[in-house]
FIKOLZA-1660 file (N, C-alpha, C; in steps of 0.1 Angstrom, whole numbers, plus 5000, padded with zeros to 4 digits):
% residues 80
   i   px   py   pz ch aa at
   1 5009 4988 5000  A  X  N
   1 5000 5000 5000  A  X CA
   1 5009 5012 5000  A  X  C
   2 5006 5022 4991  A  X  N
   2 5014 5034 4991  A  X CA
   2 5011 5043 5003  A  X  C
   3 5020 5051 5006  A  X  N
   3 5019 5060 5017  A  X CA
   3 5007 5069 5016  A  X  C
   4 5004 5074 5004  A  X  N
   4 4993 5084 5003  A  X CA
   4 4980 5077 5005  A  X  C
   5 4979 5064 5001  A  X  N
   5 4966 5056 5003  A  X CA
   5 4965 5053 5018  A  X  C
   6 4976 5050 5024  A  X  N
   6 4976 5047 5039  A  X CA
   6 4971 5060 5046  A  X  C
   7 4977 5071 5043  A  X  N
   7 4973 5084 5050  A  X CA
   7 4959 5088 5047  A  X  C
   8 4954 5086 5035  A  X  N
   8 4941 5089 5031  A  X CA
   8 4931 5080 5039  A  X  C
   9 4933 5067 5039  A  X  N
   9 4925 5058 5047  A  X CA
   9 4925 5061 5062  A  X  C
  10 4936 5064 5067  A  X  N
  10 4937 5067 5081  A  X CA
  10 4930 5080 5085  A  X  C
  11 4932 5090 5076  A  X  N
  11 4925 5103 5078  A  X CA
  11 4910 5101 5078  A  X  C
  12 4905 5093 5068  A  X  N
  12 4891 5091 5067  A  X CA
  12 4885 5084 5080  A  X  C
  13 4893 5074 5085  A  X  N
  13 4889 5067 5097  A  X CA
  13 4888 5077 5109  A  X  C
  14 4898 5086 5110  A  X  N
  14 4898 5096 5121  A  X CA
  14 4887 5105 5120  A  X  C
  15 4884 5110 5108  A  X  N
  15 4873 5119 5106  A  X CA
  15 4860 5113 5109  A  X  C
  16 4858 5100 5105  A  X  N
  16 4846 5093 5109  A  X CA
  16 4844 5091 5124  A  X  C
  17 4856 5089 5130  A  X  N
  17 4856 5087 5145  A  X CA
  17 4852 5101 5152  A  X  C
  18 4857 5112 5146  A  X  N
  18 4853 5125 5152  A  X CA
  18 4838 5128 5149  A  X  C
  19 4833 5123 5138  A  X  N
  19 4819 5125 5135  A  X CA
  19 4810 5117 5144  A  X  C
  20 4815 5105 5148  A  X  N
  20 4808 5096 5157  A  X CA
  20 4807 5103 5171  A  X  C
  21 4818 5109 5175  A  X  N
  21 4819 5116 5188  A  X CA
  21 4809 5128 5188  A  X  C
  22 4809 5135 5177  A  X  N
  22 4799 5146 5175  A  X CA
  22 4785 5141 5176  A  X  C
  23 4782 5130 5170  A  X  N
  23 4768 5125 5170  A  X CA
  23 4764 5121 5184  A  X  C
  24 4773 5114 5192  A  X  N
  24 4770 5111 5205  A  X CA
  24 4768 5123 5214  A  X  C
  25 4776 5134 5211  A  X  N
  25 4775 5146 5218  A  X CA
  25 4761 5152 5216  A  X  C
  26 4757 5153 5203  A  X  N
  26 4744 5158 5199  A  X CA
  26 4732 5150 5205  A  X  C
  27 4734 5137 5206  A  X  N
  27 4724 5129 5211  A  X CA
  27 4721 5132 5226  A  X  C
  28 4732 5134 5233  A  X  N
  28 4730 5138 5247  A  X CA
  28 4724 5152 5248  A  X  C
  29 4728 5161 5240  A  X  N
  29 4723 5175 5240  A  X CA
  29 4708 5174 5236  A  X  C
  30 4704 5166 5227  A  X  N
  30 4690 5165 5223  A  X CA
  30 4682 5159 5235  A  X  C
  31 4688 5149 5242  A  X  N
  31 4681 5144 5254  A  X CA
  31 4678 5154 5264  A  X  C
  32 4689 5162 5267  A  X  N
  32 4687 5173 5277  A  X CA
  32 4677 5183 5272  A  X  C
  33 4677 5186 5259  A  X  N
  33 4667 5196 5254  A  X CA
  33 4653 5190 5256  A  X  C
  34 4651 5177 5253  A  X  N
  34 4638 5171 5255  A  X CA
  34 4633 5171 5269  A  X  C
  35 4642 5168 5279  A  X  N
  35 4639 5168 5293  A  X CA
  35 4636 5182 5298  A  X  C
  36 4644 5192 5294  A  X  N
  36 4642 5205 5299  A  X CA
  36 4633 5214 5291  A  X  C
  37 4626 5208 5282  A  X  N
  37 4617 5216 5273  A  X CA
  37 4607 5224 5281  A  X  C
  38 4601 5218 5291  A  X  N
  38 4590 5224 5299  A  X CA
  38 4595 5233 5309  A  X  C
  39 4608 5234 5312  A  X  N
  39 4614 5242 5323  A  X CA
  39 4620 5255 5319  A  X  C
  40 4622 5257 5306  A  X  N
  40 4627 5270 5301  A  X CA
  40 4618 5276 5290  A  X  C
  41 4619 5289 5288  A  X  N
  41 4612 5295 5277  A  X CA
  41 4618 5291 5264  A  X  C
  42 4609 5287 5255  A  X  N
  42 4614 5282 5242  A  X CA
  42 4620 5294 5234  A  X  C
  43 4632 5292 5230  A  X  N
  43 4639 5302 5221  A  X CA
  43 4645 5294 5210  A  X  C
  44 4650 5301 5200  A  X  N
  44 4657 5295 5189  A  X CA
  44 4669 5287 5193  A  X  C
  45 4675 5291 5204  A  X  N
  45 4687 5284 5209  A  X CA
  45 4683 5271 5216  A  X  C
  46 4672 5270 5223  A  X  N
  46 4669 5258 5231  A  X CA
  46 4661 5248 5223  A  X  C
  47 4655 5252 5212  A  X  N
  47 4647 5243 5204  A  X CA
  47 4655 5235 5194  A  X  C
  48 4656 5222 5195  A  X  N
  48 4663 5215 5185  A  X CA
  48 4656 5215 5171  A  X  C
  49 4662 5214 5160  A  X  N
  49 4655 5213 5148  A  X CA
  49 4646 5201 5147  A  X  C
  50 4635 5202 5139  A  X  N
  50 4625 5192 5138  A  X CA
  50 4632 5179 5132  A  X  C
  51 4628 5168 5137  A  X  N
  51 4633 5155 5132  A  X CA
  51 4646 5150 5138  A  X  C
  52 4652 5158 5147  A  X  N
  52 4664 5154 5154  A  X CA
  52 4660 5147 5167  A  X  C
  53 4663 5134 5168  A  X  N
  53 4660 5127 5180  A  X CA
  53 4673 5121 5186  A  X  C
  54 4673 5118 5199  A  X  N
  54 4685 5112 5204  A  X CA
  54 4688 5098 5198  A  X  C
  55 4677 5091 5195  A  X  N
  55 4679 5078 5189  A  X CA
  55 4685 5079 5175  A  X  C
  56 4681 5089 5168  A  X  N
  56 4687 5091 5154  A  X CA
  56 4701 5094 5155  A  X  C
  57 4705 5103 5164  A  X  N
  57 4719 5107 5165  A  X CA
  57 4727 5095 5170  A  X  C
  58 4722 5087 5179  A  X  N
  58 4730 5075 5184  A  X CA
  58 4731 5065 5172  A  X  C
  59 4721 5063 5164  A  X  N
  59 4722 5054 5153  A  X CA
  59 4733 5058 5143  A  X  C
  60 4733 5071 5140  A  X  N
  60 4744 5077 5131  A  X CA
  60 4758 5075 5138  A  X  C
  61 4758 5077 5151  A  X  N
  61 4771 5076 5158  A  X CA
  61 4776 5062 5157  A  X  C
  62 4767 5052 5160  A  X  N
  62 4772 5038 5160  A  X CA
  62 4776 5034 5146  A  X  C
  63 4769 5038 5136  A  X  N
  63 4773 5035 5122  A  X CA
  63 4786 5041 5118  A  X  C
  64 4788 5053 5122  A  X  N
  64 4801 5060 5119  A  X CA
  64 4812 5054 5126  A  X  C
  65 4810 5050 5139  A  X  N
  65 4820 5043 5147  A  X CA
  65 4824 5030 5141  A  X  C
  66 4814 5022 5137  A  X  N
  66 4816 5009 5131  A  X CA
  66 4824 5010 5118  A  X  C
  67 4820 5019 5109  A  X  N
  67 4827 5021 5096  A  X CA
  67 4841 5026 5099  A  X  C
  68 4843 5035 5108  A  X  N
  68 4857 5040 5112  A  X CA
  68 4866 5029 5117  A  X  C
  69 4860 5020 5125  A  X  N
  69 4868 5009 5130  A  X CA
  69 4872 4999 5119  A  X  C
  70 4862 4996 5111  A  X  N
  70 4865 4987 5100  A  X CA
  70 4875 4993 5090  A  X  C
  71 4874 5006 5087  A  X  N
  71 4883 5012 5078  A  X CA
  71 4897 5013 5084  A  X  C
  72 4898 5016 5097  A  X  N
  72 4911 5017 5103  A  X CA
  72 4918 5003 5104  A  X  C
  73 4910 4993 5107  A  X  N
  73 4916 4979 5107  A  X CA
  73 4920 4975 5093  A  X  C
  74 4912 4978 5083  A  X  N
  74 4915 4974 5070  A  X CA
  74 4928 4981 5065  A  X  C
  75 4929 4994 5068  A  X  N
  75 4941 5001 5064  A  X CA
  75 4953 4995 5071  A  X  C
  76 4952 4992 5083  A  X  N
  76 4964 4986 5091  A  X CA
  76 4967 4972 5085  A  X  C
  77 4957 4964 5082  A  X  N
  77 4960 4951 5077  A  X CA
  77 4966 4952 5063  A  X  C
  78 4961 4961 5054  A  X  N
  78 4967 4962 5041  A  X CA
  78 4981 4968 5041  A  X  C
  79 4984 4976 5051  A  X  N
  79 4997 4982 5052  A  X CA
  79 5008 4972 5057  A  X  C
  80 5004 4962 5064  A  X  N
  80 5013 4953 5070  A  X CA
  80 5018 4941 5061  A  X  C
% end
Protein backbone atom coordinates (compact mmCIF):
# COMPACT_ATOMS: atom_id res chain seq x y z
CA UNK A 1 0.00 0.00 0.00
CA UNK A 2 1.36 3.39 -0.92
CA UNK A 3 1.93 6.01 1.72
CA UNK A 4 -0.67 8.37 0.29
CA UNK A 5 -3.37 5.65 0.30
CA UNK A 6 -2.44 4.74 3.88
CA UNK A 7 -2.68 8.37 4.99
CA UNK A 8 -5.95 8.92 3.14
CA UNK A 9 -7.52 5.82 4.68
CA UNK A 10 -6.27 6.66 8.14
CA UNK A 11 -7.49 10.28 7.83
CA UNK A 12 -10.93 9.08 6.73
CA UNK A 13 -11.11 6.74 9.73
CA UNK A 14 -10.15 9.55 12.11
CA UNK A 15 -12.70 11.93 10.58
CA UNK A 16 -15.44 9.30 10.87
CA UNK A 17 -14.44 8.74 14.50
CA UNK A 18 -14.72 12.47 15.18
CA UNK A 19 -18.12 12.51 13.48
CA UNK A 20 -19.24 9.64 15.73
CA UNK A 21 -18.12 11.61 18.80
CA UNK A 22 -20.07 14.62 17.51
CA UNK A 23 -23.19 12.50 17.02
CA UNK A 24 -22.97 11.07 20.55
CA UNK A 25 -22.54 14.64 21.84
CA UNK A 26 -25.60 15.84 19.92
CA UNK A 27 -27.64 12.86 21.14
CA UNK A 28 -26.95 13.83 24.74
CA UNK A 29 -27.74 17.46 23.95
CA UNK A 30 -31.03 16.46 22.31
CA UNK A 31 -31.92 14.37 25.37
CA UNK A 32 -31.27 17.31 27.66
CA UNK A 33 -33.33 19.59 25.42
CA UNK A 34 -36.20 17.10 25.48
CA UNK A 35 -36.11 16.79 29.27
CA UNK A 36 -35.79 20.51 29.94
CA UNK A 37 -38.26 21.64 27.29
CA UNK A 38 -40.95 22.39 29.88
CA UNK A 39 -38.62 24.19 32.27
CA UNK A 40 -37.28 27.00 30.09
CA UNK A 41 -38.81 29.51 27.74
CA UNK A 42 -38.56 28.22 24.19
CA UNK A 43 -36.10 30.20 22.11
CA UNK A 44 -34.33 29.48 18.88
CA UNK A 45 -31.30 28.35 20.87
CA UNK A 46 -33.11 25.83 23.09
CA UNK A 47 -35.32 24.25 20.43
CA UNK A 48 -33.67 21.47 18.45
CA UNK A 49 -34.50 21.32 14.75
CA UNK A 50 -37.45 19.16 13.79
CA UNK A 51 -36.66 15.52 13.15
CA UNK A 52 -33.60 15.35 15.38
CA UNK A 53 -34.00 12.71 18.04
CA UNK A 54 -31.49 11.20 20.44
CA UNK A 55 -32.06 7.75 18.92
CA UNK A 56 -31.34 9.07 15.42
CA UNK A 57 -28.10 10.67 16.55
CA UNK A 58 -27.04 7.48 18.35
CA UNK A 59 -27.76 5.39 15.27
CA UNK A 60 -25.61 7.67 13.13
CA UNK A 61 -22.87 7.59 15.76
CA UNK A 62 -22.84 3.80 15.97
CA UNK A 63 -22.74 3.45 12.18
CA UNK A 64 -19.93 5.99 11.86
CA UNK A 65 -17.96 4.35 14.66
CA UNK A 66 -18.37 0.92 13.09
CA UNK A 67 -17.29 2.13 9.65
CA UNK A 68 -14.33 4.00 11.16
CA UNK A 69 -13.20 0.88 13.03
CA UNK A 70 -13.49 -1.34 9.95
CA UNK A 71 -11.68 1.22 7.81
CA UNK A 72 -8.86 1.67 10.34
CA UNK A 73 -8.39 -2.10 10.74
CA UNK A 74 -8.50 -2.58 6.97
CA UNK A 75 -5.89 0.11 6.40
CA UNK A 76 -3.63 -1.37 9.05
CA UNK A 77 -3.99 -4.90 7.65
CA UNK A 78 -3.29 -3.78 4.09
CA UNK A 79 -0.27 -1.78 5.21
CA UNK A 80 1.32 -4.74 6.95
